[in-house]
Short mmCIF file of the C-alpha atoms (twelve columns), coordinates in Angstrom:
data_MODEL
# 
_entry.id   MODEL 
# 
loop_
_atom_site.group_PDB 
_atom_site.id 
_atom_site.type_symbol 
_atom_site.label_atom_id 
_atom_site.label_alt_id 
_atom_site.label_comp_id 
_atom_site.label_asym_id 
_atom_site.label_seq_id 
_atom_site.Cartn_x 
_atom_site.Cartn_y 
_atom_site.Cartn_z 
_atom_site.pdbx_PDB_model_num 
ATOM 1   C CA . LYS A 1   109.941 99.089  78.231 1 
ATOM 2   C CA . GLY A 2   112.837 99.687  75.848 1 
ATOM 3   C CA . VAL A 3   116.566 99.081  76.020 1 
ATOM 4   C CA . THR A 4   118.693 101.651 77.879 1 
ATOM 5   C CA . TRP A 5   122.314 102.207 76.900 1 
ATOM 6   C CA . ILE A 6   124.344 104.310 79.331 1 
ATOM 7   C CA . ASN A 7   127.799 105.304 78.084 1 
ATOM 8   C CA . ILE A 8   130.265 106.817 80.570 1 
ATOM 9   C CA . ASP A 9   133.417 108.542 79.275 1 
ATOM 10  C CA . GLY A 10  136.278 108.862 81.747 1 
ATOM 11  C CA . LEU A 11  137.044 106.938 84.922 1 
ATOM 12  C CA . HIS A 12  138.362 109.870 86.981 1 
ATOM 13  C CA . ASP A 13  135.086 110.515 88.824 1 
ATOM 14  C CA . GLU A 14  135.054 107.454 91.053 1 
ATOM 15  C CA . ASN A 15  132.204 108.746 93.229 1 
ATOM 16  C CA . SER A 16  129.800 109.041 90.293 1 
ATOM 17  C CA . ILE A 17  130.749 105.586 88.990 1 
ATOM 18  C CA . GLU A 18  130.289 104.104 92.448 1 
ATOM 19  C CA . GLU A 19  126.902 105.805 92.744 1 
ATOM 20  C CA . ILE A 20  125.733 104.392 89.411 1 
ATOM 21  C CA . CYS A 21  127.007 100.895 90.223 1 
ATOM 22  C CA . THR A 22  125.368 100.980 93.665 1 
ATOM 23  C CA . TYR A 23  122.062 102.061 92.131 1 
ATOM 24  C CA . LEU A 24  122.213 99.153  89.654 1 
ATOM 25  C CA . GLY A 25  123.278 96.662  92.330 1 
ATOM 26  C CA . ILE A 26  126.767 96.070  90.886 1 
ATOM 27  C CA . HIS A 27  129.218 94.154  93.068 1 
ATOM 28  C CA . LYS A 28  132.273 95.941  94.477 1 
ATOM 29  C CA . LEU A 29  134.608 93.552  92.645 1 
ATOM 30  C CA . SER A 30  133.048 94.680  89.373 1 
ATOM 31  C CA . MET A 31  133.617 98.311  90.334 1 
ATOM 32  C CA . GLU A 32  137.273 97.547  91.015 1 
ATOM 33  C CA . ASP A 33  137.624 95.928  87.577 1 
ATOM 34  C CA . ILE A 34  136.020 98.969  85.951 1 
ATOM 35  C CA . LEU A 35  138.326 101.458 87.665 1 
ATOM 36  C CA . SER A 36  141.510 99.357  87.260 1 
ATOM 37  C CA . VAL A 37  142.563 99.927  83.644 1 
ATOM 38  C CA . GLY A 38  145.154 97.141  83.542 1 
ATOM 39  C CA . GLN A 39  142.637 94.313  83.207 1 
ATOM 40  C CA . ARG A 40  142.999 91.534  80.638 1 
ATOM 41  C CA . PRO A 41  139.948 90.676  78.482 1 
ATOM 42  C CA . LYS A 42  137.532 88.638  80.558 1 
ATOM 43  C CA . LEU A 43  133.873 87.877  81.189 1 
ATOM 44  C CA . GLU A 44  132.433 87.646  84.702 1 
ATOM 45  C CA . GLU A 45  128.985 86.210  85.372 1 
ATOM 46  C CA . TYR A 46  127.098 87.320  88.470 1 
ATOM 47  C CA . GLN A 47  123.673 86.432  89.777 1 
ATOM 48  C CA . ASP A 48  121.650 89.023  87.844 1 
ATOM 49  C CA . TYR A 49  124.147 90.651  85.477 1 
ATOM 50  C CA . VAL A 50  127.231 89.971  83.373 1 
ATOM 51  C CA . GLN A 51  130.422 92.014  83.088 1 
ATOM 52  C CA . ALA A 52  132.824 92.075  80.148 1 
ATOM 53  C CA . VAL A 53  136.202 93.816  79.933 1 
ATOM 54  C CA . LEU A 54  138.374 94.234  76.832 1 
ATOM 55  C CA . LYS A 55  140.616 96.726  75.038 1 
ATOM 56  C CA . ILE A 56  139.881 99.193  72.246 1 
ATOM 57  C CA . LEU A 57  142.784 99.618  69.814 1 
ATOM 58  C CA . SER A 58  143.446 102.814 67.882 1 
ATOM 59  C CA . LEU A 59  146.330 104.581 66.156 1 
ATOM 60  C CA . ASP A 60  147.704 107.851 67.472 1 
ATOM 61  C CA . SER A 61  147.737 111.070 65.434 1 
ATOM 62  C CA . THR A 62  150.993 110.078 63.719 1 
ATOM 63  C CA . GLU A 63  149.686 106.539 63.018 1 
ATOM 64  C CA . GLU A 64  152.974 105.181 64.343 1 
ATOM 65  C CA . THR A 65  151.913 103.885 67.758 1 
ATOM 66  C CA . ILE A 66  148.976 101.737 68.833 1 
ATOM 67  C CA . GLU A 67  146.977 103.133 71.745 1 
ATOM 68  C CA . TYR A 68  145.082 100.893 74.158 1 
ATOM 69  C CA . GLU A 69  141.915 101.890 76.000 1 
ATOM 70  C CA . GLN A 70  140.031 99.705  78.463 1 
ATOM 71  C CA . LEU A 71  136.328 99.213  77.840 1 
ATOM 72  C CA . SER A 72  133.953 97.651  80.392 1 
ATOM 73  C CA . PHE A 73  130.383 96.430  79.861 1 
ATOM 74  C CA . ILE A 74  127.669 95.801  82.411 1 
ATOM 75  C CA . LEU A 75  124.633 93.953  81.023 1 
ATOM 76  C CA . LYS A 76  121.644 93.734  83.349 1 
ATOM 77  C CA . ASP A 77  118.111 93.029  82.144 1 
ATOM 78  C CA . LYS A 78  117.377 95.719  79.540 1 
ATOM 79  C CA . ILE A 79  120.208 97.998  80.633 1 
ATOM 80  C CA . LEU A 80  123.690 98.106  79.098 1 
ATOM 81  C CA . VAL A 81  126.325 100.324 80.715 1 
ATOM 82  C CA . THR A 82  129.670 100.992 79.024 1 
ATOM 83  C CA . PHE A 83  132.663 102.534 80.810 1 
ATOM 84  C CA . GLN A 84  135.465 104.080 78.737 1 
ATOM 85  C CA . GLU A 85  138.751 105.662 79.757 1 
ATOM 86  C CA . SER A 86  138.323 108.719 77.529 1 
ATOM 87  C CA . THR A 87  136.000 110.290 74.998 1 
ATOM 88  C CA . GLY A 88  135.895 108.958 71.470 1 
ATOM 89  C CA . ASP A 89  135.215 105.357 70.486 1 
ATOM 90  C CA . VAL A 90  134.368 103.058 67.577 1 
ATOM 91  C CA . PHE A 91  130.604 102.930 68.134 1 
ATOM 92  C CA . ASP A 92  129.470 105.587 65.656 1 
ATOM 93  C CA . SER A 93  128.167 102.961 63.242 1 
ATOM 94  C CA . VAL A 94  126.037 101.408 66.000 1 
ATOM 95  C CA . ARG A 95  124.723 104.824 67.049 1 
ATOM 96  C CA . ASN A 96  123.745 105.595 63.458 1 
ATOM 97  C CA . ARG A 97  121.899 102.289 63.182 1 
ATOM 98  C CA . ILE A 98  120.025 103.117 66.380 1 
ATOM 99  C CA . ARG A 99  119.104 106.633 65.215 1 
ATOM 100 C CA . GLU A 100 118.048 105.484 61.753 1 
ATOM 101 C CA . ALA A 101 116.372 102.264 62.997 1 
ATOM 102 C CA . LYS A 102 118.438 100.086 60.663 1 
ATOM 103 C CA . GLY A 103 119.070 96.390  61.185 1 
ATOM 104 C CA . ASN A 104 118.173 94.415  64.302 1 
ATOM 105 C CA . VAL A 105 119.561 96.761  66.924 1 
ATOM 106 C CA . ARG A 106 116.150 98.353  67.639 1 
ATOM 107 C CA . LYS A 107 114.247 95.089  67.327 1 
ATOM 108 C CA . LYS A 108 116.237 93.004  69.793 1 
ATOM 109 C CA . GLY A 109 117.299 93.369  73.411 1 
ATOM 110 C CA . ALA A 110 120.316 94.662  75.285 1 
ATOM 111 C CA . ASP A 111 122.209 91.416  74.643 1 
ATOM 112 C CA . TYR A 112 122.166 92.099  70.910 1 
ATOM 113 C CA . LEU A 113 123.357 95.656  71.567 1 
ATOM 114 C CA . LEU A 114 126.269 94.214  73.550 1 
ATOM 115 C CA . TYR A 115 127.090 91.931  70.612 1 
ATOM 116 C CA . ALA A 116 126.930 94.877  68.182 1 
ATOM 117 C CA . LEU A 117 129.351 96.918  70.294 1 
ATOM 118 C CA . LEU A 118 131.758 93.991  70.667 1 
ATOM 119 C CA . ASP A 119 131.614 93.456  66.910 1 
ATOM 120 C CA . SER A 120 132.540 97.122  66.331 1 
ATOM 121 C CA . VAL A 121 135.568 96.728  68.610 1 
ATOM 122 C CA . VAL A 122 136.735 93.589  66.772 1 
ATOM 123 C CA . ASP A 123 136.257 95.293  63.388 1 
ATOM 124 C CA . GLN A 124 138.501 98.106  64.623 1 
ATOM 125 C CA . TYR A 125 141.156 95.464  65.367 1 
ATOM 126 C CA . PHE A 126 141.258 94.595  61.656 1 
ATOM 127 C CA . THR A 127 141.737 98.264  60.735 1 
ATOM 128 C CA . VAL A 128 144.671 98.629  63.136 1 
ATOM 129 C CA . LEU A 129 146.252 95.355  62.016 1 
ATOM 130 C CA . ASP A 130 145.988 96.359  58.342 1 
ATOM 131 C CA . SER A 131 147.904 99.553  59.090 1 
ATOM 132 C CA . PHE A 132 150.442 97.531  61.084 1 
ATOM 133 C CA . SER A 133 150.890 95.150  58.151 1 
ATOM 134 C CA . GLU A 134 151.555 98.066  55.772 1 
ATOM 135 C CA . LYS A 135 154.297 99.324  58.101 1 
ATOM 136 C CA . LEU A 136 155.954 95.910  58.017 1 
ATOM 137 C CA . GLU A 137 155.850 95.868  54.205 1 
ATOM 138 C CA . ASP A 138 157.485 99.316  54.046 1 
ATOM 139 C CA . LEU A 139 160.080 98.164  56.537 1 
ATOM 140 C CA . GLU A 140 160.853 95.123  54.404 1 
ATOM 141 C CA . THR A 141 161.592 97.420  51.444 1 
ATOM 142 C CA . ASP A 142 163.918 99.524  53.618 1 
ATOM 143 C CA . LEU A 143 165.735 96.412  54.801 1 
ATOM 144 C CA . LEU A 144 166.355 95.279  51.230 1 
ATOM 145 C CA . ASN A 145 167.560 98.691  50.027 1 
ATOM 146 C CA . ASN A 146 169.457 100.150 52.964 1 
ATOM 147 C CA . PRO A 147 169.601 98.182  56.218 1 
ATOM 148 C CA . ASP A 148 170.842 100.471 58.983 1 
ATOM 149 C CA . LYS A 149 170.405 100.928 62.724 1 
ATOM 150 C CA . THR A 150 167.387 103.214 62.271 1 
ATOM 151 C CA . THR A 151 165.578 100.450 60.398 1 
ATOM 152 C CA . LEU A 152 166.620 97.952  63.050 1 
ATOM 153 C CA . ASN A 153 165.185 100.167 65.804 1 
ATOM 154 C CA . LYS A 154 161.882 100.416 63.917 1 
ATOM 155 C CA . LEU A 155 161.852 96.647  63.544 1 
ATOM 156 C CA . HIS A 156 162.397 96.089  67.274 1 
ATOM 157 C CA . ARG A 157 159.633 98.576  68.089 1 
ATOM 158 C CA . LEU A 158 157.185 96.810  65.777 1 
ATOM 159 C CA . ARG A 159 158.186 93.470  67.253 1 
ATOM 160 C CA . ARG A 160 157.396 94.731  70.761 1 
ATOM 161 C CA . GLU A 161 154.054 96.048  69.499 1 
ATOM 162 C CA . THR A 162 153.277 92.624  68.040 1 
ATOM 163 C CA . LEU A 163 154.007 90.866  71.320 1 
ATOM 164 C CA . LEU A 164 151.849 93.381  73.207 1 
ATOM 165 C CA . LEU A 165 149.017 92.872  70.719 1 
ATOM 166 C CA . ARG A 166 149.272 89.127  71.211 1 
ATOM 167 C CA . ARG A 167 149.069 89.397  75.006 1 
ATOM 168 C CA . THR A 168 146.174 91.856  74.765 1 
ATOM 169 C CA . ILE A 169 143.952 90.088  72.255 1 
ATOM 170 C CA . ASN A 170 144.626 86.371  72.847 1 
ATOM 171 C CA . PRO A 171 142.422 86.226  75.995 1 
ATOM 172 C CA . LEU A 172 139.562 87.684  73.930 1 
ATOM 173 C CA . ARG A 173 138.943 84.255  72.395 1 
ATOM 174 C CA . GLU A 174 138.216 82.762  75.803 1 
ATOM 175 C CA . MET A 175 135.976 85.711  76.699 1 
ATOM 176 C CA . ILE A 176 133.836 85.395  73.537 1 
ATOM 177 C CA . GLY A 177 133.671 81.631  74.060 1 
ATOM 178 C CA . ARG A 178 132.246 82.140  77.553 1 
ATOM 179 C CA . PHE A 179 129.884 84.774  76.206 1 
ATOM 180 C CA . GLU A 180 128.354 82.160  73.885 1 
ATOM 181 C CA . LYS A 181 127.804 79.731  76.772 1 
ATOM 182 C CA . LEU A 182 125.752 82.148  78.872 1 
ATOM 183 C CA . GLU A 183 122.201 81.008  79.492 1 
ATOM 184 C CA . GLU A 184 118.923 82.882  79.446 1 
ATOM 185 C CA . PRO A 185 117.772 85.378  80.655 1 
ATOM 186 C CA . LEU A 186 121.206 87.080  80.375 1 
ATOM 187 C CA . ILE A 187 121.747 86.007  76.751 1 
ATOM 188 C CA . SER A 188 118.880 84.819  74.565 1 
ATOM 189 C CA . ASN A 189 119.418 81.794  72.337 1 
ATOM 190 C CA . SER A 190 118.626 83.829  69.197 1 
ATOM 191 C CA . ILE A 191 121.731 85.949  69.815 1 
ATOM 192 C CA . LYS A 192 124.154 83.025  70.028 1 
ATOM 193 C CA . VAL A 193 124.395 82.631  66.268 1 
ATOM 194 C CA . PHE A 194 125.726 86.188  66.088 1 
ATOM 195 C CA . ILE A 195 128.167 85.467  68.913 1 
ATOM 196 C CA . ARG A 196 129.528 82.460  67.021 1 
ATOM 197 C CA . ASP A 197 130.192 84.733  64.052 1 
ATOM 198 C CA . LEU A 198 131.959 87.161  66.401 1 
ATOM 199 C CA . TYR A 199 134.040 84.258  67.717 1 
ATOM 200 C CA . ASP A 200 135.133 83.442  64.148 1 
ATOM 201 C CA . HIS A 201 136.191 87.065  63.643 1 
ATOM 202 C CA . THR A 202 138.179 86.910  66.863 1 
ATOM 203 C CA . ILE A 203 140.000 83.799  65.648 1 
ATOM 204 C CA . LYS A 204 140.879 85.617  62.411 1 
ATOM 205 C CA . VAL A 205 142.285 88.538  64.413 1 
ATOM 206 C CA . ILE A 206 144.458 86.205  66.482 1 
ATOM 207 C CA . GLU A 207 145.666 84.395  63.352 1 
ATOM 208 C CA . THR A 208 146.541 87.743  61.757 1 
ATOM 209 C CA . ILE A 209 148.589 88.688  64.819 1 
ATOM 210 C CA . GLU A 210 150.459 85.381  64.616 1 
ATOM 211 C CA . VAL A 211 151.241 86.075  60.946 1 
ATOM 212 C CA . LEU A 212 152.530 89.546  61.845 1 
ATOM 213 C CA . ARG A 213 154.669 88.075  64.598 1 
ATOM 214 C CA . ASP A 214 156.192 85.621  62.126 1 
ATOM 215 C CA . MET A 215 156.768 88.501  59.699 1 
ATOM 216 C CA . THR A 216 158.692 90.510  62.306 1 
ATOM 217 C CA . SER A 217 160.865 87.477  63.077 1 
ATOM 218 C CA . GLY A 218 161.449 86.974  59.356 1 
ATOM 219 C CA . LEU A 219 162.362 90.637  58.902 1 
ATOM 220 C CA . LEU A 220 164.886 90.367  61.717 1 
ATOM 221 C CA . ASP A 221 166.520 87.455  59.893 1 
ATOM 222 C CA . LEU A 222 166.378 89.502  56.695 1 
ATOM 223 C CA . TYR A 223 168.208 92.353  58.417 1 
ATOM 224 C CA . MET A 224 170.958 90.015  59.584 1 
ATOM 225 C CA . ASN A 225 171.291 88.516  56.091 1 
ATOM 226 C CA . SER A 226 171.326 91.956  54.446 1 
ATOM 227 C CA . THR A 227 174.015 93.132  56.851 1 
ATOM 228 C CA . SER A 228 176.079 90.017  56.164 1 
ATOM 229 C CA . ASN A 229 175.718 90.483  52.397 1 
ATOM 230 C CA . LYS A 230 176.772 94.108  52.705 1 
ATOM 231 C CA . MET A 231 179.839 93.064  54.684 1 
ATOM 232 C CA . ASN A 232 180.642 90.347  52.131 1 
ATOM 233 C CA . GLU A 233 180.557 92.941  49.332 1 
ATOM 234 C CA . THR A 234 182.990 95.126  51.275 1 
ATOM 235 C CA . ILE A 235 185.318 92.179  51.902 1 
ATOM 236 C CA . LYS A 236 185.108 91.267  48.200 1 
ATOM 237 C CA . VAL A 237 186.333 94.733  47.171 1 
ATOM 238 C CA . LEU A 238 189.163 94.600  49.720 1 
ATOM 239 C CA . THR A 239 190.151 91.150  48.493 1 
ATOM 240 C CA . ILE A 240 190.343 92.357  44.869 1 
ATOM 241 C CA . LEU A 241 192.514 95.306  45.897 1 
ATOM 242 C CA . SER A 242 194.777 93.017  47.914 1 
ATOM 243 C CA . THR A 243 195.100 90.623  44.960 1 
ATOM 244 C CA . ILE A 244 196.196 93.495  42.711 1 
ATOM 245 C CA . PHE A 245 198.790 94.895  45.121 1 
ATOM 246 C CA . ILE A 246 200.309 91.640  46.432 1 
ATOM 247 C CA . PRO A 247 202.484 91.020  43.255 1 
ATOM 248 C CA . LEU A 248 203.543 94.678  43.202 1 
ATOM 249 C CA . THR A 249 204.472 94.475  46.860 1 
ATOM 250 C CA . PHE A 250 206.477 91.300  46.181 1 
ATOM 251 C CA . ILE A 251 208.418 92.878  43.299 1 
ATOM 252 C CA . ALA A 252 209.090 96.043  45.274 1 
ATOM 253 C CA . GLY A 253 210.238 93.956  48.200 1 
ATOM 254 C CA . VAL A 254 212.637 91.818  46.165 1 
ATOM 255 C CA . TYR A 255 214.205 94.636  44.155 1 
ATOM 256 C CA . GLY A 256 214.396 96.847  47.183 1 
ATOM 257 C CA . MET A 257 216.932 94.535  48.841 1 
ATOM 258 C CA . ASN A 258 220.440 96.016  49.211 1 
ATOM 259 C CA . PHE A 259 222.495 93.153  47.619 1 
ATOM 260 C CA . LYS A 260 225.795 93.589  45.773 1 
ATOM 261 C CA . ASN A 261 224.503 92.657  42.319 1 
ATOM 262 C CA . MET A 262 221.103 94.300  42.594 1 
# 
C-alpha cells in the first residue's frame, strides 16, 4: 500500500541488476542505460514506467577535483528504484525526512520522492559550484600577485573542469522540462508545481556555470596582461640602464681613439 524505495549501490553485479529489472518488467534498453555509466542526462518514457539518468557531483578528499557519478531512476507505480555507481550519496536529508515523517515525503507518492531526490542532487550542484567559485577567486589573487606557469596550469585545469561541467549539466534542463510534461498516472498534477521549481533551480545552476566559464576566460586574459606588464617593467629597467650608459659609452669611444692629438 505504501511507497517502496529500492536503492542499489554499485553496478558491478550485472546479474542481480538484470534479475531486479526483469522482475519489475524493465526493458533491456533501460538496463543498458543503467549499466553504461557514460550516459548524458536524459528522461525516457515507457509504457508503464519512466527512467531518468543524471550525474551526481562531489569533490574528492583534497577538494581539488570534481568527481562524477551516474545515477539512474526507475519510477513504476509506487516503486522507485535508484542505481548508483558506488556507496555514498546526497540523499541523507531525504532519508531523515522519511524517518522523522517531516514534510510531504510520507504523504505523497513515489513521484514526489523522485522529485525530492532530484532536488537533493541539484542542491549538491550549488555546493560544488560554490567551492569552484572560491578556487577561481583565489586563483585571481595569485594571478595579480605572482603570475607563473604553475598558476597557468591551475587555470587551464579549472577551465577544462568548467567545460566538462557545462557538457554534463546542460542536458539536465531538457530532462527536467520533459519530466514536467509527463502525464498521469506516472506523474500526478499536484507534483508539477514542485517540478517547475526544480526547473528554475536547474536554470540557475546552468547560469552559474556560464558565469564561471566567463570568469576562467577573463582570468586567462588577466594572466596574459599580467605577464605583459611584468615584461614591460623588466624592459623599463633595462631601458633606464641603457640610457645611463649610452653617454658614457660614447665618451669612452671617442676618447679611446688613437689620434695624434688625443
